[in-house]
N, C-alpha and C positions, 0 to 999 in steps of 0.2 A: 475683560475680554478675554485673558487667557484663560480662568477658570471656566468660565462658562463655556468655552469650546474644545476646552480638553476632559472636564471633569466629567469620569462617565461612572453611573450610576447602576448598581445591577437589574437588569432588566428582562423580561420574559417573550420577545420579542418572538423568538423564535416556535416559541408555542398558540402563538396567536393563528388565528386562520389564518390561509395562504392569501394574498393580496388576489382581489379580483380581474385584475389585470397583470399578466407576465412580460416585460420588456422584449420586444421578439429577438434579439439578439441573445439574449438569457435563453430563451424558447428554442434558439434553435440548434445553441450548446447543449442544451438539454435532449434534444432529437440526435444531434450524434452522440453523445453519450451513450443513451441509450441502443441506439443503433453496433453502438463496441460492446455493450454488456451482451447483446445475443451473441454477435460473433463468439464472445468467450465463451457463453456456455456451451453453442454448438462446436466449439473448440475443446471445451471440457470434456464434451459427451463424444466428441470424435475421439478426442487421448485413450480415455478409458475403452472404449471398442477395439482402437488399436494394440494396445497393452494386452488385450485376455487374445486377442487372434494373433498377435506374433509367435504365437504358444504354438498354432501352427505348422506341421513338419513342412518346407518347400517342399517341391515336386520330385525333386532329386537332389543328392547330398551334392555337401559344397565343395568347390576344388576346393583343391590346397592351399592354404592362405587365406582363404575367400572369407571364414569366419573372424581370425583375428584383423583383420585388414577393414573389411565393408559391411562387415555383422547386418549379413543379408538374409540368415536364418538366427534366431533367434528362442529355438524351442529348444528341451532339453537336450535333446543327442546335437543339435546343429550346436549348440554353444561350445561344446567338449568334442566334435569331428575335427579332426586334424591340428587337435589342440595338445600337447602332452602334461600342461598342470591340471593337474583337480580343478574346481568350478566348485563356488560354495553358494547356495540360494537358499533359503527359506522351506519348512518343512512346508507348509500348506502351498506356496508355489509347487512343490516336488509332485503333489500331490496333485492339485491340477494342472499340470503339465503330463501327465501318464506317467510319471516317475518310477512308478511302484509297479508297473508294468512291464516297465522299459528291464527293472532291475529281475525280473524273474526270470524274464527273456535272455540276463545274464548280459543282455546288449550295453545296459550303466552298473557298475560296480559304484557302493558306499562304502567309502572311505574311511569317514567317519560323520559322525551324527548328535545333537544333541538336542535338548529339550525347545531350540527354536532354528537350526539351522541345520542342513547336510552336504558333507563335501564331494561331489565323486566325481568319478573319469569313465572314459568310454573305455571298454573292452574290446572293441574293433571298430577302423574305419573304413573297412570294405561295402564299394558302393552296394553289394547284396545285400548288405546290414542295412543298409537305410532303409529298402525297400520293407524290410519285413519290420522295421521298428516304429514308419511313417503308420503302415496299417494296426500295431499294436496300440499306437497313441491314439487315432483317430475312434479306435474303438474301446479305448478307457473310461468307464463309467465317472471318472471323475474329469478328465478332459472335456465329456461329452455335457454335462450339464454345465461348466465352465463355459463354453462355447453356446447353448441355451441361453443362461444370461448375456454376453456379447448381444448374438440376435435382436431378447427384447429391449437390450439399452440402442439398438440401432433403430430400432421400428419408432423410437419415440420421435414424433415433428416440434422439433423446440422453436418457439414461434416467440418465445417472451423468457425474460427470468420470472424462474418460478420452480417449485417443486414438482417431479413429474414420476407417478406412479409409474413400474414395472411390471409386465404382461408376462408374469413367471411367480411360480410360489411355491418355497421351501419349506420342507419339511425339515427339522433339526434334530427329530430321531434319524435321520440319513445322515453318512461321515460325508459323506459329495455335497450335501446340502450344508450341512454345521461347518466344511472346509471355505465354502464360499465367504458366510458370515463373517468368518475367524478374520478372513484377508479384508473386508470392506467395510464392517462395521466403522462407526464413527466418522471416518475418514471419506470417502467415497460415496459411501448409502447408510440411507438409516431403513427400518422395516418395523413393519406397522403386522400385528397381527391380524389375519379376518379367518372366515367360517374355512375358507379353503387352503390357507397356512400363511406364513408371515412372508406378506409382498415385499420386495426390497421400494424404495423410492430414489431417487436421483433428486440428489437439491442441487439444483442448477441458479437459486435464489438469491445467492450472496455473491454476484460479480463483485469485480473491483471497480465499485460505480465512483461519480464523483458526488455524495451527501454531500458536500458547501453549496451547489448550484439548485441544492432542492432546502435552500434555507432562505429563511427571509432577510437575512444579511446578503445575501446574492438580489435576493428581487429589488432590495432597496439600494444596494449599488451598482448594480444594471437600468434602475429608474433614473434614477439622477446623472447617470452616463445622457440615457437616452434625451433626457428631457434640454439638455445642451448639443444635441448631436454629435458625441463622443463615441468613439469605438476601441476597443481592445487591440491590439496588434495580433495580423495574423500568428504573429510567433508565440503569441502571451495566450493566445485561444487554444493553439494546440497544441500547450502544454497541460491544460485544462481540460483538453479532453482526451489527451493520451494518457498522462498521468505516467510518464517514465519512471519518476521523483517520486515515488510512493513513500520511501523510506525518510525520505527530506521534509515528509509532510502535507498535508491538502489541500486544497489550491488558495484557501483564504493564502496561509502559508508563503503561497508561490506570491501572489499579489503581492501582500505584506515584502518581501523579499526582493521583489523586480522595484519595488519604492523606494525602499533602502538603500539601493545600489541611484538612484536620482536625489537621495537625499547626501548623500557620502559625496557624489562627483559633482562640484559646483560649474561644468560643464553644462548638466542637465539636459542630453538629448533625449526629448522622449518618446523616438522614433521606436524602441523596443517595448514602451509601454505602450503609445497611442498608437490609430492609425493615422499617418500625418499625411496620406496622398492628398489629403481635400482639407488638409487643418491649418492651412496660414495663422488662422487666426485661433489656432489650438489655446495657447496662454489666455487668450479672452474668453474663451469657450469655459476652460479651467475655472476663472476668475467669477463666473456664474451659478458654475456648481450649488447646488443645495444638500446642507450639512443634514442629513436624514436623522431622523429617530435612531436607529439601528445603531448602537455602540461600535461594533465592528466596523462597521460602513462608514462610522462618523469617521474613526479614527483612520481610515485610509484616504476621505476624500478630504481630513483637517489638515493631514500633510501634504497633501495636492495643492491644493491653495497657498499652502508658504511655500512653496516652489519658487516662485516666479519672483527674484530679489533684485533689484541694482546696486545698494550698497553692501557693503562689504560684512558678511552677517556673522553675528555672535555668536559665543558657543560656548557652554558650561565643562566642555572636554574640548583637547586641541585635538585637531581631525588629525586624520595619519593619510598622506598621497600614496603609501605602499599601493602595492597591486594585492587585491586577498582573492581568497574564494569564500563566494557569500553560501557555500555549499557544507565546506567541513565545518563541523559544530556544530549545526545550526539546526540537525535533522530531527525525526516527531522524539527521538530520546532525552533530548536538550531539557525540555519542561521536567524530567523524570529527573534526570540527573540533581538541578536542583532543591527541586522536592523532597528527595532521596535526603539531601545533605540536611536540611532542616531538619527533618524527622531525626537523624542522627546527630544532629545539634554538630556538623564539623562544619556548616556555613560560616562564613564571614561577614562582617560588616565592615567596609572601609569607606572612607570622603578624599572626595575628591572636588576641591573647589566649594566647598561648603554643602556639597551635595551628597548622598550616601548610596550606598549602589552596594547590592549584592553580589557574593562572589560562591561559588560551590566546592565542594570538599573532596576538590579532586578524583573522585569518580571514571574522568578519563580527558585522558590525555589534551584530546584537540578541543577538552571545554575551560581548561584551567585559565586559558587567556580571557574567557569572556565573563559580564558579569553585568546585572540587568539593576536599572536605576530602581529607586525605591521611592523616588517624587519627582515630580513633572521636571525636565530641564530643557535647556534651549540644544541643540546641535546644531553646528555649520546653516545657524539660521530656522531653523525649524523647531518649535513649540513640539514636545514628544511627551506623551503623559506616562507615570509609573507603569513598570514591569514590561519594558523595551530592551532590548539585549545588544549590547555592545562587546566589540572585540579588541585588545589591544594588540599594538602594533607587534612587528616583531622586537626592533626596537626597545619595547615600551614606553615610548612620550607620546603616545599616541594612538586614537579610536577611529573604528570602521563603525557604523551605526551598521548591523547585520539582520531586524526586524523586530516586527510584535511579535513578543511570545502570549501565552494562555491568561498570564499572568495581572495583562492586561483591564481585565474582566472578572466580573463573576465566577467562582469557579462551576457552577453548574450550566449559565451561558455560554461557558469556553468550551464547555464540554461540547457540545453542540457544534458550535461554531467552528472548533479543532478535528472535530470528526475521532470515526472508529479507530485510526493506529493512534491517535494521539491519546485515547480516553483508555485503549485496551497496555498500552506502554506506560501511562503514569499512575496508573491504580494497580496496575502488577508487584510494586515494591513498596505498597502500603496508601494508606490516605491520604493525600496529596493536602489536607485539607491546611496545614497550619502555614505552609508559604501564603498563602490566598489571605492568609488572617495577618499575617505580617507586612502585607506590600497593599494590603485593605486600608490599613491603618495608616499606613505612610501618603498613602495615595490621596488624603484629601488634603 
């Protein structure tokens, strides 16, 4: 029974066509994430427009200390007005802020400049100079061209997460246009060549969305819950929607981490995982859960179905009763540290109660107490497949179960389940192939 439930073969479930019926609770979460993504896109548009327009001088000179304390005027002159210390700014920002016109009028003075930045100060802070400076800036060709870009950005009607061409065309033979290109190329805008010139493109297609909710793992997991009328707690749903803890992994990791808390706690209060308001028979519903074909969903449901136990649970590892953080040391880089250790041959394999575990090569102090089981084990009565993460207690005499790792699964499949942040992290330090080979050979 153990082998049948826990042995996870490599699969390509995420590459299959999406299920015809999406569970309603999952559809609701997707819709809320979509609404949040549009808000993100609009905020990015507004932030970019605001950053350009803040270079517009105010109608009147800043009052004494206003620039320092309130930063109400962020134009070139406003930043230095009433301020005795010099200011640093990039050369391109100096240009689009009207700096060259202000320097020619001897209102601003360059103290030092190099290939990237300019250090400058004000030659006067008299209110009459402010009106002169403001008119110089508003008529400066670089400044005006930059504000035309802001106007084109502001005209975009953001209705979805997508890419948006701007109604403006640049001629890179003109320094005003080339300066805009230097500021925004790659980071904020891309540029496509057209018959009219180079057209800026605002990319709002890469929202910090919830990739996991659109996987087959999520479909099969929520389908299993829906069949027995189980619903995630509002707190857990909010975490999946808001993704405040992006650095700590995607939503599958969040679910695995919340489940790990239940495994490590003999009280096993389900209220943080499931909505329990109408679920007096929640354990009966959990017992009725069907094991999905999807490996990652199966790991979670297999674990859930084992939680309801009455007899003292066996354990291959001593169970710590210390309080612990389920975030510290379990972030998206965790798999990267272990993979890098294997690639560098700095990993260690240890044995506890005749079971083998992998230790990483001290890449990070928070990861030093961590280890990954290289073969299936029982922890606090719960059967867990190879590839799960454990933390040694402060007294070094017991352990906490922390979460499933990507190494529970086939490498290609893990890339989809664990999401973009994981892929970017683990691939940045070299191919992670070797660690998957080590765990796959011991998994059986």
